N, C-alpha and C positions, 0 to 999 in steps of 0.2 A: 469249211466248218468253223464256227466261232470257237474261241478258246474256252469259254465257259461251258458250252455244250460238249466239247470234246472231253474236257476234264471231268464233267459230270458223268458222261457215259463211261469213261474209264474207271471212275470211282465206283460206280454202280457195279461194273464188271468185277472189280477187285473184291468188293463186299460179297458178291454172289459166290465167287471162287473161294474166298476165305471161309464162308459158311460151308461150302462143299468140302473143303479140306478138313475142317473140323469134324464134319459128320460122316465122312467116308473113310472106311478102314476095314482091315481084314477080320475084325471081331464079329462082324455080322449083326451089329446092334441097330436098332431102329431109332428114329428121331424122338419117339415117345420116351425112350430111356435116356437118350444122349443129351437132350436139351436140359432137363432138370439136373443131370449129373454134372454138366458143365458149370453149374452154379452151386455145386456141393450138396445137392439133394438126391435122395434115392440111394441106390446100392453103392457102397463104398468102393468096391472094385471097379465099377463102371466110372465112378467119379475120378478115380486115380487115372484110368485110361484117358479120360477126356481132358483133365486138368494138367497132367504131367507128361503126356505123350503127344496127344493130337494138338492141343492148344499151342504149346511151344513150337511144334513143327509148322503150324500154319503161320504163326507170327514171324518165325524165321524165314518162311517162304516170302512173306511180304518184304521184310528187310533185305533179304538177299536179292530179290528181283529188282526192288527199287534202287538198291546200291549199284547193281550192274547196269541197269538202264540209264540212270542218271550219270554215272561215270562215263559210259559210252557216248552219250550225247555231248558231254562236256569236252571229252578228248577229240571227238570228231569236229566240234565247233572250233576248238583251238587250232587244230591242224588243218582245218578246212578240207577234210578228206573223209568221205562217207565210208571208206573201207578201214578206217582206224578203229581199234577196239581197246578197252581199258587195260589189258595186259601189256600194251605196247611200252609202257614205262617201266616194266620189270617188277612191279609190286607183287603180282600174283605168283610169279615164279619164285621170288624171294620168300614170300609167305609160305609157299609149298615147301621150300627147302627147310625153313625153320620147323615146320610140322614134321617133316621126314626125320630131321635130327632128333626131335623129341621122341618119336616112336622108336628110333634106332637105339637111343641111349637109355630108354626106359623111363624117361621123364613123364611121358604120357600115361604110363601105367601107375606111376608113383603119385601123381597129382591129378585130381579131377579135371582141372583146367590147364594142365601142363601143355597139352597139344595146342589149343588155340592161343595161349599166351606166347608160346614159342613162335607160332606163325605170325603173330602181331609183331614180335621182336624182329623177325625177318623182314616184314614190311617196313618197319622203321629204319632198318639198315639200308634198304633200297632207297628210301627217301633221302637219307644223308648222302649216299653215293651219287644219286642223280644230281643233287644240288652241288656236290663237289665237282663232278665231271662236266656238267653242263655250263658251269660258270655263272657269272652274274648277268650276262646279257639275256635279253628276253626272247630271242629267236626260237623257232620251232625245231630247226635242224639239230642243234646240240642236244635238245631234249630227246629227240628220236634216236640219235646215235647212242646216247648214254643209256636209254632204255633197252635198246637192242643188245648192247654189251652186257648189261646187268642180267637180262633174261637168259642170254647164252651162258653166262658164268653160273647162274643159279641152276639152270637146267643141267649143265655138265656136272656140277657138284651133287645134284640129286641122283643122277645116273651113277656117279662114283659111289655114293653111299649104298645104292642098291647092288652094285657090282661087288662091293667088298663086304656086304652084310653076311656075317656068319650065322645069323639066325633066320631060317626060312620062314618062321612064323611072323617075325617083324617085317620081312620083305613082303610077305603076302598082305599084311595089314597096311603097309605103305601103299601098295598097288591099289587096294580096294578104296583106301581113303582118297587117293588122287583121282578116282573116278567121280567123286562128288556125290553127296547125299545129305538129306535132312533127317534121316532116320536116327532114332536114339538120341535126340537132342533134348535138352531140358531148359527150364527157365533160367538156370545159371548162364547158359549160352546167350539167351535173350538179353539178360541184364548186362552181360559183358559187351554185347554188340551195340546196344542202344547209344552209349556215349559217342562211339566212333561214327555211328550213322548220323547222329545229330551234328557232329562237327563237320563231317564231310559234306552232308547235304546243305548245311548252312553256307559253307564256303563256296560250293559250286553254284548254288542258286544265286548267290550274290555276284557271281561272275557273268550273269546273263547279259547285262548291258555292255560289258567289255567284249563279250563274244559277238554281239550284234555289230559293234563297231569294227571288229576284226574282219568281218565279211567284206569290208571295203578295201582290205589290204593293210599290212603292218604299217607302212609309211603314212597312209591316210589316217589310220586309227591313232598313231602317235601324234599327228598334227591336231587331232581332236582332243588331245590331253590324256589319252590312254597310256598308262605306265605298264609296258609289256612285262618288265621284270616282276612287278607286284602281281600281275594277272597270272603269270606262269607259276609263281610261288604258291598262290592260293589254289591253282588248279592241281599242282603236283600233290600238295598236302591233302586236298579234298579227295582226289582220286585214290590216293594211297590209303586214306582212312576208310573209304568205302570198300575198295577192292580187298584191302588187307584183312579187314574184319570179316568180309564175306567169305574169303578163302579160309580164314582161320576156323570158322564154325562149320563150313559145308564142303571144304575141299575145292577142287577145280570144277567149276560149272561154266562152260564156254559158250560163246556165240550170242548170249542174251544181250550183252552190251553192244554187239555189232548189229544184230538184226532189228531189235526194237526201235532204235532211233531212225533207222532207215525206213521202217514201215510207217512211222508217224510223221516223217519229215514233210510230206506234201500236205498233210492235214493242218499243219501249223504255218504253212506258207514259207517253209525253209528258214524260219526265224529261230536262231539258237536259244534265245531267252524263253521263247514259248515252247521250244522242244524239250527243255530240261524237265519241267514238272510232268509233261505228258509222257516222257520216256520213263520217268520214275514209276508212274502208275502203270504204264504198259509193261515194264519189266516185272513188276509185282504180279500182274495178271498172268504173264507168260510162265513164270516160275511156279505159281500156284497151280496153273493148269497142267504143267509138266509133272509136278509132284503128285497130283491126283492121278495122272495117267500111269505113272510107274506103279502105283498101288493097284490099279485096275487091270493093267495089261499082264502083269506077272506077280500076283499077290504072294506067291510062295517062293519066288526066286530072287528076291531082293534086287530088282533091276535098279541100277544107279541113275540118279537124276542127271549127272553130267554126261552119261552115255546117251540118254535120250535127247538132251539138248544138242549134243554133237551130231547125232544121226539126223536130226531135223535141220540144224543150223548149217552144217557143212554144205549140203546141196544148195541152200539159199545163198551161201557165200560164193560158191562157184557161179551161180546165176548172176550175182552182182558183178563179178569179174567179167563174165561174158558180156553183160550189158554195157559195162564201162568200156570194154574193148570195142563194142559196136558203136558207141557214141563217139569214140575217139577216131574211128575210121573215116 
């Protein structure tokens, strides 16, 4: 499939799902009331539902999915491993720790954006630690080891906070937040996410040619003039900006960055530079579809987005492992 046709089809799918996300909800409204209300016409209550609840949720669905899909494709291209996922460098675990501390200390209740800002601070700390631990060399192995160490440390600290929490209500809120959701988000979250999305997407899309060269091996890529240190720095900052901001506003939503690039890899001829924009659009489509599904499957039970993506993504991940095992036999 040509790149233009693929991107066009994915863009059309995202637009259709975006419209569905805006128009589908538990209020039981019809398009005749919803569409005018989206532009501020008609009933004020319906306009508030459309503009302040559904529209931010749909926009964040696009940003979240595009962030995870793009970050997953970039990290898989850099490591040359289709089983790698964006959380490998520890950013999501560190962002989750920052959010957990904000809930436990009461900062999330005291400030409207206290929780996402604390999560972004956690993501920033993870970037600094990765650059400190991985050193100045451009190899992938130090990056993987540093990411695993940071993820383990952040996960242990999160468990410790839950274990020692004297407030059962805070512990309950932490658990539900870590399941991942786009519910009850506002345009404040959208405006906070957009700069980090623009930064991360710009950095990772600019890495496309370097990732293409890297498919020939690090030594060959270096002989072609690729500077591994600069590529790794751009990739770490880009992935951290995307995954950190996504985790900050939506909690932990897993498997999107793993599954989407793998599904689209054959369609782009296994070219990392072509896979990056396709995975961004594919990730947006997957998250929008999953968010619509959680509203339709259990409208009164608040089924979490991260729970659904894990239920669907985990079996797919097991299938990937089984197939990789078969290919290696």
